[in-house]
C-alpha positions in Angstrom: 149.3 -37.3 -89.7 149.9 -34.9 -87.2 152.1 -36.4 -84.0 150.0 -34.3 -80.9 152.9 -35.5 -78.9 155.3 -33.2 -80.3 153.0 -30.0 -79.8 154.2 -30.8 -75.4 157.5 -30.0 -74.0 160.3 -32.3 -73.5 161.3 -32.4 -69.8 164.7 -30.7 -70.9 162.8 -27.8 -72.7 160.9 -27.6 -69.2 163.1 -27.3 -67.6 166.0 -24.5 -70.2 162.1 -23.0 -70.1 161.8 -22.5 -66.7 165.4 -21.1 -66.2 165.5 -19.4 -69.5 162.5 -17.4 -68.1 163.8 -16.6 -65.1 167.4 -15.8 -66.4 166.4 -13.2 -69.2 163.5 -11.8 -66.3 166.3 -10.7 -63.9 169.0 -10.4 -66.5 167.5 -7.7 -69.1 164.9 -5.0 -67.5 163.8 -3.3 -70.2 165.8 -0.4 -69.0 168.4 -2.2 -69.5 167.7 -2.7 -72.8 168.0 0.4 -73.2 171.6 1.8 -71.4 172.7 -1.4 -73.9 171.0 0.4 -76.8 174.0 3.0 -76.3 176.9 1.2 -76.0 178.9 0.1 -78.5 179.1 -3.4 -78.4 175.4 -3.3 -77.9 175.5 -6.5 -75.3 177.0 -7.3 -72.1 180.6 -9.0 -71.7 179.7 -10.1 -68.1 175.9 -11.4 -69.0 177.8 -13.3 -71.5 180.1 -14.8 -69.3 177.2 -15.8 -67.5 175.4 -17.3 -70.3 178.4 -19.8 -71.3 178.8 -20.6 -68.0 175.4 -22.0 -67.9 176.7 -24.3 -70.5 173.7 -23.1 -73.1 176.4 -22.3 -76.0 177.3 -25.9 -76.0 173.8 -27.5 -75.8 173.1 -28.5 -79.3 176.8 -29.5 -79.8 177.7 -33.4 -79.0 179.7 -34.1 -76.0 182.6 -35.2 -78.3 183.1 -31.5 -78.6 182.3 -30.0 -75.2 179.1 -30.0 -75.2 176.0 -30.8 -73.9 175.3 -33.2 -76.7 171.6 -31.7 -77.5 170.0 -30.1 -79.7 168.5 -27.3 -81.8 164.6 -28.3 -80.1 166.5 -27.6 -76.4 168.4 -23.7 -77.6 163.7 -23.0 -78.7 163.1 -21.9 -75.3 166.0 -20.1 -74.6 166.3 -17.9 -77.8 162.1 -17.7 -76.9 162.7 -16.4 -73.8 165.3 -13.9 -75.2 163.2 -12.4 -77.3 160.2 -12.0 -74.5 162.8 -10.0 -72.6 164.6 -8.3 -75.7 167.8 -9.5 -74.4 170.8 -8.5 -75.9 173.5 -11.3 -77.1 175.4 -12.9 -79.9 173.8 -15.9 -78.3 171.7 -16.8 -81.7 174.6 -15.7 -84.7 177.1 -18.4 -82.5 174.7 -21.0 -81.8 174.5 -20.4 -85.4 178.6 -20.8 -85.9 178.3 -23.7 -84.2 175.5 -25.4 -86.8 177.4 -24.7 -89.6 180.8 -26.0 -88.3 178.6 -29.0 -87.5 177.2 -29.3 -90.5 180.0 -28.3 -92.9 183.5 -28.1 -91.3 186.4 -30.8 -91.5 186.7 -32.7 -88.9 189.6 -30.9 -87.3 187.7 -27.6 -87.5 185.1 -29.1 -85.4 187.6 -29.7 -83.1 189.0 -26.6 -82.9 186.4 -24.5 -83.5 183.2 -26.6 -81.6 184.7 -26.7 -78.0 186.2 -22.8 -77.8 182.7 -21.9 -78.8 180.7 -24.2 -76.0 183.3 -22.8 -73.5 182.2 -18.9 -74.3 183.8 -18.1 -78.0 181.6 -15.7 -79.6 181.2 -16.7 -83.6 179.0 -15.5 -85.8 178.2 -16.1 -89.5 178.9 -13.6 -92.6 176.5 -15.2 -95.2 174.2 -12.2 -96.6 175.0 -10.2 -99.8 174.6 -7.0 -101.3 171.5 -8.0 -103.4 169.4 -9.1 -100.6 168.9 -12.9 -102.1 167.5 -16.0 -99.3 169.2 -18.5 -101.1 172.4 -18.7 -100.2 174.5 -21.2 -102.5 173.8 -17.6 -104.3 176.6 -15.6 -103.7 179.0 -13.7 -105.3 181.5 -13.5 -103.0 185.0 -15.9 -104.0 188.0 -17.8 -102.4 190.7 -17.5 -104.8 193.8 -19.8 -104.9 197.1 -17.5 -105.7 200.3 -19.5 -106.6 202.1 -19.7 -102.6 198.6 -22.4 -102.0 197.0 -19.7 -99.6 193.3 -18.7 -100.3 192.6 -15.2 -101.4 188.5 -14.0 -101.0 186.9 -11.0 -102.7 183.4 -9.5 -102.0 181.0 -8.2 -99.3 179.2 -9.6 -97.2 175.9 -7.5 -95.2 174.7 -8.4 -91.7 177.1 -9.6 -89.9 175.5 -9.9 -86.4 177.5 -8.7 -83.9 181.1 -10.0 -86.0 182.8 -6.4 -84.2 183.0 -8.7 -80.8 183.1 -11.8 -82.9 186.3 -14.4 -82.6 185.2 -16.9 -85.1 183.3 -16.0 -88.0 182.2 -18.2 -90.8 182.1 -16.7 -94.5 180.2 -17.8 -97.7 182.0 -17.6 -100.7 182.1 -18.6 -104.2 185.6 -21.3 -105.0 186.0 -23.1 -107.8 182.2 -22.5 -109.3 180.9 -24.0 -105.9 179.2 -22.3 -102.9 182.0 -22.8 -100.2 182.8 -21.9 -96.4 185.3 -20.7 -95.1 186.3 -20.2 -91.2 188.0 -17.0 -90.1 189.8 -16.1 -86.8 189.5 -12.6 -86.4 192.7 -11.6 -86.9 192.4 -12.0 -90.7 190.4 -9.7 -91.3 192.5 -6.8 -92.4 192.2 -3.2 -90.5 188.6 -1.2 -92.1 187.1 -4.6 -93.2 184.3 -4.0 -91.2 182.1 -1.0 -90.9 178.8 -0.7 -88.5 175.1 -0.4 -90.1 172.4 1.3 -89.1 169.5 -1.3 -88.8 165.9 -0.6 -88.0 166.3 -3.0 -84.7 168.6 -0.6 -82.4 169.1 -3.8 -79.6 171.0 -5.2 -82.8 175.1 -4.5 -83.7 175.2 -5.7 -87.6 178.0 -5.3 -90.3 179.0 -5.1 -93.2 182.6 -7.2 -94.2 184.9 -6.7 -96.7 186.8 -9.3 -97.8 189.3 -8.3 -100.2 192.0 -8.6 -99.0 191.8 -11.3 -96.3 194.1 -14.1 -97.6 193.3 -17.4 -95.7 195.0 -21.3 -95.6 193.1 -23.2 -97.7 192.8 -25.7 -94.3 190.3 -22.9 -93.3 187.8 -24.0 -96.2 185.2 -26.9 -95.5 184.2 -29.9 -96.4 183.5 -28.6 -100.2 181.1 -32.2 -100.3 178.6 -31.1 -97.7 178.9 -27.7 -97.9 175.1 -27.3 -99.6 173.6 -28.7 -97.2 175.5 -27.2 -94.1 173.7 -23.8 -96.3 170.1 -25.8 -96.1 170.5 -26.9 -92.2 171.9 -23.1 -91.4 169.1 -21.4 -93.4 166.3 -24.1 -90.8 168.4 -23.3 -87.9 167.7 -19.0 -88.1 164.6 -20.1 -89.7 163.4 -22.0 -86.1 165.6 -19.9 -84.3 164.1 -16.3 -85.8 160.4 -18.1 -84.9 161.8 -18.6 -81.6 162.9 -15.2 -80.9 159.3 -13.9 -82.7 157.6 -16.0 -80.6 158.4 -14.8 -77.3 158.4 -11.0 -78.2 154.8 -11.3 -79.1 153.9 -12.5 -75.5 156.1 -9.4 -74.6 154.0 -6.9 -77.6 150.8 -8.3 -75.9 151.5 -8.3 -72.0 152.9 -4.8 -72.6 149.6 -4.0 -74.2 147.7 -6.0 -72.0 149.2 -3.8 -68.7 148.7 -0.2 -70.2 144.6 -1.2 -71.2 144.9 -2.1 -66.8 145.7 1.3 -66.1 144.8 4.1 -69.3 141.8 5.6 -68.8 139.2 7.7 -71.1 136.0 8.6 -70.5 135.8 7.8 -66.8 136.7 3.8 -68.2 139.7 1.8 -68.2 140.1 1.0 -72.3 140.6 -2.2 -71.9 137.0 -2.5 -71.0 135.8 -1.5 -74.2 135.2 -4.2 -77.0 137.1 -2.7 -79.6 139.8 -2.8 -77.3 139.6 -6.2 -75.4 138.6 -8.8 -78.7 141.9 -7.4 -80.5 143.9 -8.4 -77.6 141.8 -11.7 -77.5 142.4 -12.4 -81.0 146.3 -11.9 -80.9 147.0 -14.0 -77.8 144.4 -16.8 -79.5 147.0 -16.6 -82.6 150.3 -16.4 -80.6 149.4 -19.5 -78.8 149.0 -21.4 -82.6 151.8 -20.0 -83.6 153.9 -20.9 -80.7 152.1 -24.8 -81.4 153.8 -24.5 -84.4 156.9 -23.6 -82.6 157.3 -25.8 -80.5 156.1 -28.5 -83.0 158.9 -27.6 -85.6 161.7 -27.7 -83.2 160.5 -31.6 -81.8 160.8 -32.9 -85.5 164.0 -30.4 -86.7 165.8 -33.1 -87.5 163.2 -35.1 -89.9 163.8 -35.2 -93.7 161.1 -33.1 -95.0 158.2 -33.3 -92.6 160.8 -30.4 -90.3 161.4 -28.7 -93.5 158.3 -28.1 -93.4 157.2 -27.2 -89.9 160.3 -24.9 -89.6 158.7 -22.7 -92.9 155.4 -22.8 -91.2 156.4 -21.7 -88.1 157.9 -18.7 -89.4 155.1 -17.6 -91.5 153.1 -17.6 -88.3 155.4 -16.2 -85.8 156.6 -14.1 -88.2 152.6 -12.9 -89.1 151.7 -12.7 -85.3 154.3 -10.8 -83.8 154.1 -7.6 -86.4 150.1 -7.6 -85.9 150.6 -8.1 -81.8 153.4 -4.9 -81.9 151.3 -2.8 -84.3 148.6 -3.3 -82.1 150.4 -2.7 -79.0 151.3 1.4 -80.6 147.8 1.7 -81.7 146.6 1.5 -78.0 148.9 2.9 -76.6 147.8 5.8 -78.8 150.1 9.2 -79.6 152.6 8.2 -77.2 153.0 4.5 -78.5 154.5 6.3 -81.7 157.0 8.3 -79.3 160.9 6.8 -78.3 159.7 6.3 -75.2 156.9 3.7 -75.8 158.5 0.2 -75.6 155.8 -0.9 -77.9 158.1 0.9 -80.4 160.8 -2.0 -79.8 158.6 -4.9 -80.5 157.6 -3.7 -84.1 160.9 -2.5 -84.5 162.7 -6.4 -83.9 159.1 -8.0 -86.1 160.0 -5.3 -88.8 164.2 -6.9 -88.2 163.6 -11.0 -88.1 161.4 -10.1 -91.6 163.4 -9.2 -93.2 166.5 -12.0 -91.9 166.1 -15.3 -93.7 162.9 -15.1 -95.6 159.7 -13.0 -95.4 156.6 -14.7 -94.8 156.0 -14.4 -98.3 159.1 -16.3 -99.7 158.6 -18.8 -97.1 154.9 -19.7 -98.2 156.3 -19.7 -101.5 159.2 -22.3 -100.3 156.4 -24.3 -98.4 153.7 -24.4 -101.0 156.6 -26.4 -103.5 157.3 -28.9 -100.7 153.6 -29.4 -100.2 151.5 -29.4 -103.3 
């Protein structure tokens, strides 16, 4: 039975939503979003410092490791508002890297890296490979033992977000025939290991990572008994935060279109007065509210075995579908201008396309969901 209480906000979520809404609105106007698209790093280092000082990086990190001791449920409203304002930062990959360490790291690794992340160290995950398989336990990159006891890595990773600015990288490899995670410092990478990728969402900085020539100590490998569970946890965490980002982006696309419909005239009338415009916008908003309810339900039952996975996959499906629809309608309702680079609607459509390509699209999640509930 659905617990309707889970559809609301906790006190912590409500407080964070209010602060994040104001912060992202003030720090990420569309003019800044566009200017950062032209920068090499793609984000504002001073803004990142402010995010760290607000304590957002430690929200889902236990107090024992320098965090606030809350959960990913309290991270959701922050990511939602970042998505709404297209705020560029390594916040999501850093948060996911911390979750990977919590779920699969050794105690020594957690003590070494989690306090650094909580204080502002940038981190990322390198899990995707050239074959594009969304099943994280399927990897061809290898970790092989050398005679001196160290570990040599081999293979290639794709879509490693903000790797050029990351201080900590967590990569997936196959070690002794089993999936494994390794924690790397940026200094472990040889020159030329990173190559910038050109992706559809120009607010992102994505990199291909060559592991050839990377040599690490055995202590850099995570707890082998917990790696598979850690990969499952990271997969669901990534989809929860992706759903949050798309929820915020959907509202922004609808708001952007409504503002245009209130000012653009055609045949002497505001286009927002025509049923062919206002009815689809109302339908989009209703579907947005439905998807957002799925999102916060998923956030609040995320840690529950079984129910959490079902809720996350449902939220991912709903937010991806309505985000793509709302951004597409925004382009269409802006007419010829909507197809130009100067129209902000295309930024939301590009973001929707990028999110659909990561961590499984709606079709993939429907198939996974079917196996869980039928």
